[in-house]
N, C-alpha and C positions, 0 to 999 in steps of 0.2 A: 096692479096696473090696469086691470081690465074693467069693462063697463059695469059688470055686475058685482064688483068687489064690495061696493057700499052696501048693496042688499045682502050679500053674503055675510059681511061683518055684522050687520044688524041682526040677521037671523041667528048667528052664533051667540051674540050677546044676549038675545032674548031667551035662548035655550040654556043660558047659564054656563056655556062651555068656552067662553072667550079666554084665550091665553094671553091677551094684552092686559097691561096694567089698567085697573078699573078707572083710574082718574086721568087717563090719557085724553087730551083735548082732541075731539074729532071736528074737522072743519065742517062748515055748513054744506048742505047739498049742492051739487054741482050747478053753477050758474050757467045761463046760456053763453055760448061762445062769444057773443057780442059784448058780454060783460067781463071778458078775460082780463083786460087791463085793470078793471076795477077790482077784481079779486086779487090780482098781483099787488096792486097798490095798497090794498087793505092789509095783506100779510106783511108787506115791507114796513108799513107804518108801525107795526107791533114788534119788530125785530130789533135786538140790540146790535151795536156795531160788531161785537165779537161774533155773533151768530151770522150776520151778513157775510163777513169775511170767510167764515168757515164754509159757506156754500160754494166758495170759489177754490177750495183746497181739495185736491184729489191725490191722496196717498195710495201706495200699494199695500196689499193685504199683509205682507210680511213685515211691515214697519210700524204697525200700530195694533192696539188691542181693542176689544169691546169696551173696556173701561175708558180708553182714549176717545172712542166714538161717542160714548155717553157724555164725556166731559166737554168735548170740543164740537160735536155735531157736524162732522164733515158732510158737505153736500153730496159728495160722491166718492167712490174709491174704485180701484182697479186691481186686477191681477196681471202681473207682468208675464212675459213669455215663459219664464222659468218659475213662476209662482203658482202655488196651489194652497188650498185651505189647510190651516194648521201646519204649514211648512212642508206639505206633501204634494209635489206636483203630479203624482200619480194617484191621488186620492180618488175613490169611487164617487160617482155622481151624488150619492146620498150625503157624503161629507161636504160637497159644494153647497148643497141645499141647506144642510145644518148650519154651515157658516153664514149663509145668506140670512137665515132666520136670526142668528145671534147678533149680527151687525144691525139688521133692521130693527130688532127690538131695542137694542141700545140706542138707536137714533130716535126712537119715538117715546122714550121714557119721559115722564112729565117734566115740564120746564118750570122753573121758578118765575114769579112775578108775571104770570099770565102770558109769557112769550109763546108765540105759535110753535107747535111741534111740526117739523118738516122732515118727512122720511128721507133717508139716504137712498142712493141708487148705485148699483154695481155695474161697471163697464168692463168688457172683455174683448180681446182680439180673436174673434171667431172668423178668420179671414178666408178659410176654405172648409167651412163647417165648424162645429163647436169643438175644435180639435185640441183644445187644452184638456179635454176630459176623455178618460179611457172609455172605449166602446163607441164613441161618437162617430157618425158618418163622416168620412174623409172625402170631400169633393176634390176635383182637380183644381189646381191653382189657376189664377186668373188668365195666365198666358194660354192655357189650354182652353179655357172657356171662351176666350176671344176667338179661337179657331173655329168655334161652333157657329158663331154669328146668330145664336138662337136666344132672343130676348125672353121668350116664354119659358125656356129652360132655366134661364137665370132667375126668373121670377119664382119658379117652383123650388129652386135651390134655396133662395132666400126664405121662402115659407118653411121649408124643412129645417133649415138652420135655426130659425126663430123658435120653432117648437122645441128643438133639443136644448136651446138656451133656456127656455122657460122651465124645462124639467128641473134645472139646477137652481131656479130662483133668481136668475140674473135678468136685468131689465134692458141692458144697453150694449150694443155691438159696435165696435170700432171698425166698421166696414160699410160700404165697399171702398177699396182703393181705386181711384179713377186717375191715377198717374198716366201720363203719356210718355212712356219710356223712349228716349231718343238716342241712347247710347247703350248698347247691350253689354258693355263692360260693367254697368251698374249692377250691384248685387241684389237689387230689388226688382229687376226686370220682370221676373215671373209674377209679381203682384200687379202688373199692368196687362190690360186686355190687348193692347195694340200700340204700335207707334203712330197710328192714325186716330186722331181725336174723334173722327166721324164714326169709328167702330167702338171706341170707348164709351161715348156718351150714352147711347141707348142701352148698352149692357149694364152700365152703372146705375142708370135710372131704373131698370127692371129689377135689379137686386134690391134697391131701396124699396120699391113697391112690394117685393116679396117679403122683406123683413118687417116693414111697417104696415103694409096694407095700402091699397090705392086711396088717393085723395077722394073724399066724398063717400067712400064705403062706410057703412055703419060699424064694421069691425076694425077699422083702421086704428092701430095701436091698442086693439082689444085682444081677446083671446087668440093665441097663435101668432102674435106679432110682438116685436120689440123695437126699441129706438135704433135707428141706423145712423151712421156717420160717414159722410163723404170725405176722403182724405187723399193727399195732404195738400192743402191750399197754400200756394200753388207753385208748380215748377219742379217738384221733386224728381221728375224723370228727365230733366233737362240740364243737369249739372255738367260743368266742364269735365271732360274725360270720364264721365260716368261715376264720379266720386260721390259716395253717399254723403248727404248733408252739406254738399259743397255749394259753389256759386253758380248762378244762372245769369248769363250776360247777354245783352242785346237790347234792341229797341223794345220798349215795354208793350207797345201795341202789337208787334209781331209775336212776342212771347205769349201774350194773352190769347191770340188766335189759336195757338197750339195747346198751351198748358192750362189755361182757364176755360177752354172750350167745353169740357165735359160738365162743368158745374151748373150751367143753366138748366140742363136736363135733370140733374139730381134735385135741384131746387124746385123745378116744376113738378117733380114727383113727390115733393113734400118732405125732403130729408130734414130732420129736426136738428142735426148737429153737423158741423164741419170742423175737421181738425187742421190746425195750422201746421205748416211744414217746417222741417228742420233747416231747409236750404236758405240761401240768400238770393235776393234778386238784385243784380248789379251792386253787390257788396253789402246789402242791408238784410239782416236776418228777418225772416218772415214773422217770427214771434214778437218783433218790435217794429213791424212795418205798418204804420197807420195808413199809408197810401193804399196798401193792398188789402189789409184786413177790414178797414172801415170804408175808404172811398170806393174801392173796386167791389169788394165782396158785398157790402151792404148797399152802397150807393148805386153802382152800375148794375149789379146782378140782382139786387133786391132781396137778399137773404135776410130773413127776420128771426132766424133761429139762434142757436148757441154756438160759439166758437170755443173749442177745447184745445188746449196745448198738447204737445207730444212730450215724451219722457224727458223732463228737465230741459226742454227746448228753450224756455225763457232764460235759462242760465247761460245760453250762448249769445244772447244779445249784448252788444257792446255796452260796457259799464255795469253789467248785471252779474249776479251770482245766483246759485240755486235758491238762496234764501233772501235775496234782495233784488227785486226787479219790478218797480212800479211802471217801468217803461212798457211792459207787455200789456198790462191792464189799460193803460192810457192809449195804446195803439189799437185796441179792439179785442184783445183776448178776454174771454169770460171765465174760463176755468184754467187754473194752473195744474198741470200734471206734474206733481212733485213727489216722486216715489218715497223718498226717505227723509228729506229735509223739511218736512211739513211744518214742524213747530217753529223753526226760525223764520220761515217765510210768512207764516200766519202772524207772528208777533210783529214783523216789520210792516206788513200791510196794514195792520191796525194802527201802528204808529204813524204811517204815512197818510192815512185818512185823517187822523187827529191833527197832524201838523199842516194839512192842506196840500201836501204833495199830490195826493189823489183826491179829486173833488168828490163829495158825497153823491153828487148826481151821477158820476160815472160808476161809482160803486153800486148804487141802486139800479142803474141800467143793467149791469152785469148780473147782479143777483136776480133781478126781475126776469132775465132770460132763463136762468136756471129754474126759477119757479114756474115760468110759462111752459118749459119743457115737461116738468113734472105734472103740471096741470093737464096738459094735452094727453099725457100718458095715463091719466087717471090716478096718479099716485096721491093726489090731494083729496080724492073723493072717498074718504073712509080709509081707515088704516087696516090693511090686511097683510099679514106676514107672508113672506114668499112661499112657504110650504102650503098655504091655503089658496094659492092662486091657480088659475087654469093651467093644466098640464104638469104642474109641479109634482114631483115625486112619482110620476108615471114613467119609471125607468125603462120600461119596454119601448118607449118612444125613441130612446137614444140608440141610434144605429138600427132603427126598425127596418124590416124588409122593404117597406114602401120607400123609405128614404134612401136605402142602399140601391134600390132599383133606379131612382133618379140619378144617383152618382154613377151607376154603371152606364146609363144612357149618355151622361155627360162625357164619360171616358171615351165611349165609342165615337161620339160626334166630334171629339177633339183630336182624333188621330189624323195626322197629315202625311199622306204618302208622297214622298219626294222622288222615289225611283221604284220601278217594278218591271222586270223583264219577263214576267209571266209566272213567277213563282207564287204570286198571290192571286186569288185566294188559295189557301192550302188545299190540296186535293184530299178528298175523302179517303179514308183508309191508309193515309200516309204514316210512315214511321218517322216521327219528329223528335229530334234532339233539341233540348232547350239548354242553352249555355250562358255563362256569365254570372258573376256573383250577385248581380242586381235582380236576377230573375225571380228569386224567392225572398226578396227583401222589401217588405212593405214600407219600412221607414225610408228607404232610398226613393221609392216611387212616390212617397208623400211629400218629401222635401222639408223645408223649414216650416216653422210655426205648426209643428205637429207634436203634441205632448210636451216638447221642450221648445225653447225659442229657436235654436239653430237646427233642431231636428237631428235625425240620424244617430250617430255615435253608438251607444250601447243598446239602442232600442231594437231588440229582435222581434220576431213575429208574435211572441207571447204577449207583448204589450198591446196588441191590436186584435182582441177577440172579436170574431164576427167578420173581420175584413178578409179580403181575398188577394193573395199575391198574384203577380202576373203569371208565374209558373202554375199556380193552382188553377187559375182560370183557363189557361191553355190546356192543361192536363184534362180537365173535365170536358172541354169542348172537343178536343181531338179524339178522346176515347168515345164520346157520344156519337161521333161520325164514323166509328169503326176503325179508327187508327190507333196508334200507340204513341205514347209520349214518355220521354226519359229526361230526367234532370241531371245535368252534368256540368257543374260550375266551371270546371277547367276544360271542357270540350272533349274529354276522352270518351271512347266508346268501344264496344266489342264488335257489334254488327253495324256496318255502315248505314247511316240514316238516309232517308230520302231527302230530307231538308233539315237544316239547323237554324234555329232562331237564337240570335245572340242579343242578350239584353244587357245594356251597359249605359253608363252616363255619369253625370256629375254627382258628387257626394252632396248631401244636404247642407244648406247654409241659409242664413237670413241676412238682414240688413248689414251693410258695410263689411261683414266678414266675407261676403260673396263678391265684393268688388274685384275686378280683374284688370290686368295691364294690357291684355290683348285677347283676341277671340279664338286663338288656337287651343284645341282640347289636348291637354297634356297627358291624361291617363290613357295608356295604350293597351289596356286589357282587351277591350273590344276589337281594336285593330288587329292585335295578334291572333285572336280567335278567328276573325273573318279571313285573315290571310291563311291561317292553318287550314280551314275548311276549303278554301278555294284551291289550295295546293292538293288537297285530297279529293277534289272533284265533288264536293258536297255543296249543293245550292244553299244560299243563305238569305235570311231576313234579318236586317239590323233594326232593333228596337231601341231607339236612343232616348234616354231620360235626361231632361235638362230644363233649367229655368230660363233659357234664352237660346236663340240660334247661335251655333258655334261653327267654326270652320271644320268641316268633316270630309274634305275632299278625299283623303286617303281611305276612310271607311266607306265612302260611297263608291269609290272605284272597286273596292274589294267585295262589296255586297251585291247580291242580285236584286234585293229590294231594300229600301231604306224608309223607315217610318219615324217621324218626329212625334214622340209620345208625350213630350213635356213632362209635367209632374202629375201623373194621373190620380194619385191618392190611393184609396183603400179598396177599390173595386176593379182589380186587375182583369176580371172576366170581360170588361168592356173592350180591352185590347183584343182578346180572343174573338169577340163578336165580329170585329172587322177583319182580322187575319183569316178567319175561316169563311168569311163571306156571309155570315148570319145577319150582319148589318152592312149597309153600303158605306163606303169611305166618302165622307162629305166634308171633312175638315179642310179649312183653308188657312194659309199663313196669315197671321196678324202682324207679322214682322218680316222685314226683308232678311233673306238668308245670305250670309256673306260668301263671296267668291274667293276672298283672300283672308288671311288672318292678321292683317296689319293693325295698326294701333288706332285708327280713326273710327268715328261713329258711322253707322250705315242707316240711312233713311231714304227710301226711294230706289229707283232702278239703277242708279249709278253705283257700280260695284256689287250689285246683287246677283247671286247665282240664281235665286228664285225670288220673285217679287211678292209683295203683299197680295193675297188672293190666290196664290198658287197652291195646288193640291190635286193630286191625281185621283181618279176613280179607280176601282179595282180592274176595270176593263181597259185602262190606258196602259198599254205595255210598250209604248214607243221607246226606242232605244235612247239611252242616256249617253252623253259624250264622256270621254275620258278626261278627268279633271287634273289640273296642275296640282302636284303634291308638294310644292316648295312652300315652306313657311318659315320665314327668317326668325321670328321669335322663338320657334321651337328648336332652332339650330344653335341657340345661344347658350346651351348648357343648363345647368341646374339653376333654379330660382335663387335669387340673392336675398329676397325677403323671406326669412325663415318663419318669423312670427310677427305679424302686424295685424292691427285692427281686430284683435281677438281671435285669430285663426292661424293655425299652422299651415305653411305652404304645402302643396302637393308633394308627397314623398318624404316629408320631414316627420320623424317619429319622436315622441317624448317617452323615453324608457325609464323604468325604475328597476329595483332589484327583483321585483316579483311580477312585472308586467308593464304595459304601456298605459299612458294617460291619453285618452281620446281627446284630441284637440286641446291638450294641456289642461284638462279638467278631470277631477275624480280623485280617487285615493288608491294608492298602491305602493308597496315597498317603503313605508314610512314617509311617503310624500302625500300631502293633501293640498289640492289646488282647486280654487273656486273662482268664478267670474268676479270682476271688479270694474266699476265705472271709473275711468280716468278722464278721457275727453269725450267718450261716447259710451253707450250702454255696453257693458262687459267687454271693453276693448283691451283690458289688461287682466292679469291673473295674480291673485294673492296665493303665495305658495308657502306652506309650512313644512319644514324638515324635521323629522324625528332623529334621534341619535343614530349616527352611522348611515343615514339615508343618502342616496344620490339621485340626481336627475340628469339624464343625458338627452340632449337634442342631437339627432343624427339624420343625415340624408344619404341613403344608400346610393352609391354611384355619383355622389355630389363632387363638385370640383374642389381641388386643393388650391392653396396659395392665396385665398382670400382671408382678410382679417374679419373681426367681429366688432360690431357696435351694438351694445346692449343698453337699453333704457331701463333703469331699475330704481327701486326705492326700498331701503331697508326699514322694515317695520319694527323688528326686534333684533338687536345686535346679537351676533353669534355668542353662544354660551361655551363653545369649544372651537377647535380649529375648523376652518372652511377652506376647501381647496378647489381650484379651477384647473381643468385639463382640456386642452384643445388637441384633437387628432392624437398623434402618438407622442406628443410632448410630455415631459415630466410634469406632475401636478404642481401647481403654483399656490403657495399659502397666501390667501388674501384676507385672513382673519382681521388684521389690523385695518386694512382699507375699508372693509365692510363695517367694522365697528364704528369708525369715525363718521360713516355715512348715515348712521341712525338719526332719524328726525330731521334730515336735511332736504327732504323732498326728493323728487326724481332727479337722477344723475345719469351721466353717460359713462359706460365702461368701454374702453377701446382696447382690443386685444390684437396685437400685431406680432411680427417675428422678432420684435425687440424683447419680448418676454416669453414667446412660445417658439420652440424649435421647429414645430410642425404645425402648419395651418390647414390641417385636414378637415373633412366635413363632419366633425362631431365636437360638441361642447358639453362638458360634464361639470356639474357642481356637486361636491360632496361635503356634508357637514357632520362633524363628529358629535354634535350636540343639537338641541332644539334651536331653530333659527327660522325667522320669517322674513320673506322678501317679496315685493311686488315686481312683476315683470311687465313692462309696457311694450317692448318690441325687441326683436333680435334680428339684425340685418348683417349680411356679409358684404364686405366692401373691399375694393382695391385701394389701399392706402398708399400715399406717397412714400418713397423709400426714406427710411430714417424716422418714420412716425413712431413716437414712443407709445407704450401702453399707458393707460391712465384709468383712474377709478373715480 
């Protein structure tokens, strides 16, 4: 990718040490940039139809082989949030680099008939550092970075991230997200810098410059830099009710003023690629929206780079499927992100060019944009495998002290103090108790898109070598000041502490699994600890981890100081820097903080407890008012949606004979459950039962009297008896019903008091033999009297 690759390749070849095939065709020396179009046209003129279409196909690493790469010559490929090289999402960096070499060499094997050889390119979601890779620096998520308002910091984060990406041989980052989140119920709110586009724009542009280098600099897209992607164009943060991938409605010019506003800044910064959004604009999906992708993005905004799709986003366009969607290419999409169905899509695109559905001129235009991106990145100026490129294989750069120092600075600058009655900064020599299960949990502090797509789960601190938990950072800082620190997750103690720091917050989540119905925080661990300490006369500091502002009136009333820490990542010492006063508190809200937990979006002063820009200094100890603690949604009892959009509701457990399945994923007690794409990425589960295995969904303290609606698909009919049990009811034999459902697609199962004597808060499936079923959703409902059970 880098400027000196061509010279390096020549030197290696002259030395007789080249690892590339001897007869690989090497393009001519780089032409002046004024000849860019001529170079692209020359390559296009020598490409076959099949090779052109292949440049537009982007599969995921788990769905194809090096042999497929050599046969089809995909222009690019990606790793999904749960994907790693050779099927190992926790593979060391050396395996990522080995895989990059393997795929690259397959892509540059000699071509027959003199066709040009075009190297492939690997794209990854390094959205808060290169966090798919073990040991990588974990920066705060965007919502925290937005609270810093520090463009120079964002630029340095981009530079550090680019270097760590280069170590693993990857060329392309799907970042930054420049969404303007306008409804905090949206599960991707934390990927947004702010609800204000004027805050989003300069920060997004700065990250682009950090990743790619500044326009005009000689090292732009050279050593220490990778290709950036501004996403998702446009409106992803403006969907109705904050529903992920939903519809954005309104006057198009007014929508552009908010949701398209950050893009001119990233385009001016030279961003090479922009990713199309999943959402619709006034009912029309962006992946098929020519008015937006072509007329606005290219015409009005002047973008001359490449438009890449999102995960099977083209398949959501009206009239399309994952394997058949000429509409997207005709609308202005250049690359299809088609994780698994690449073969069918490729065959159909070839046929559609041959029959005239897709004009050759449009195909050449899209392929030309792919080639131009690779040309600008230096990929066509001599073939150099990833492990021979700058920074590649220098594993000490991943999570280096210098990069972790930048992350620690970012954590400190992102802390927003919302209340402080004088307990902060912590006094030197104090006896400090640190409470809450999140205090020593790096995965919870890091949030989604960290080693796994949804984050959290079974990821304990051993998965994050070199990182620092919030507790560890506090312990070091407090003891350095002459005090003492004790970790007590449940808040118990022998000697009464001078102050208690309670660390609590949202469990990790990623897109759509994090969508919420309201802004009330339902987990009461932190609240109970704060109230306990208050009753015992112990001053408290609440450290709240979250991907969005939430209604925290009860916790704020109970705490003496309240700090919005967002999702700080892997350098918890940055929080200690602020709490101890080693660094000033400079963080300012990028989002309005809600005064109530009702169902509506919040943008601006109306309904805000704290407005955008609010954040106390450590010296601001002005009294805080007592807040209203009434929250109607929290008074409505247990959540009725038990399993929707790929995530269990709060308090719902998935139990087996030998343990629980975190978020209905994993293996235990003869049950094996994996993610499955139904309507969106991993929004369903494929569940395999071994002989005698059972799966119980249960909500402790949940309401009785509600029926169950289960969306399911039988993959493999039962080989022995299968029983359903609800609450204390007798088990119901459903073997016949499930057997006839095999191969019939998704169906609905309705369980009412017509077949269950007790409608308690547990649902158990037991299979006496091997059995496979897909679960799309489990919802509890009040059915009309007399509603029959059905399957």
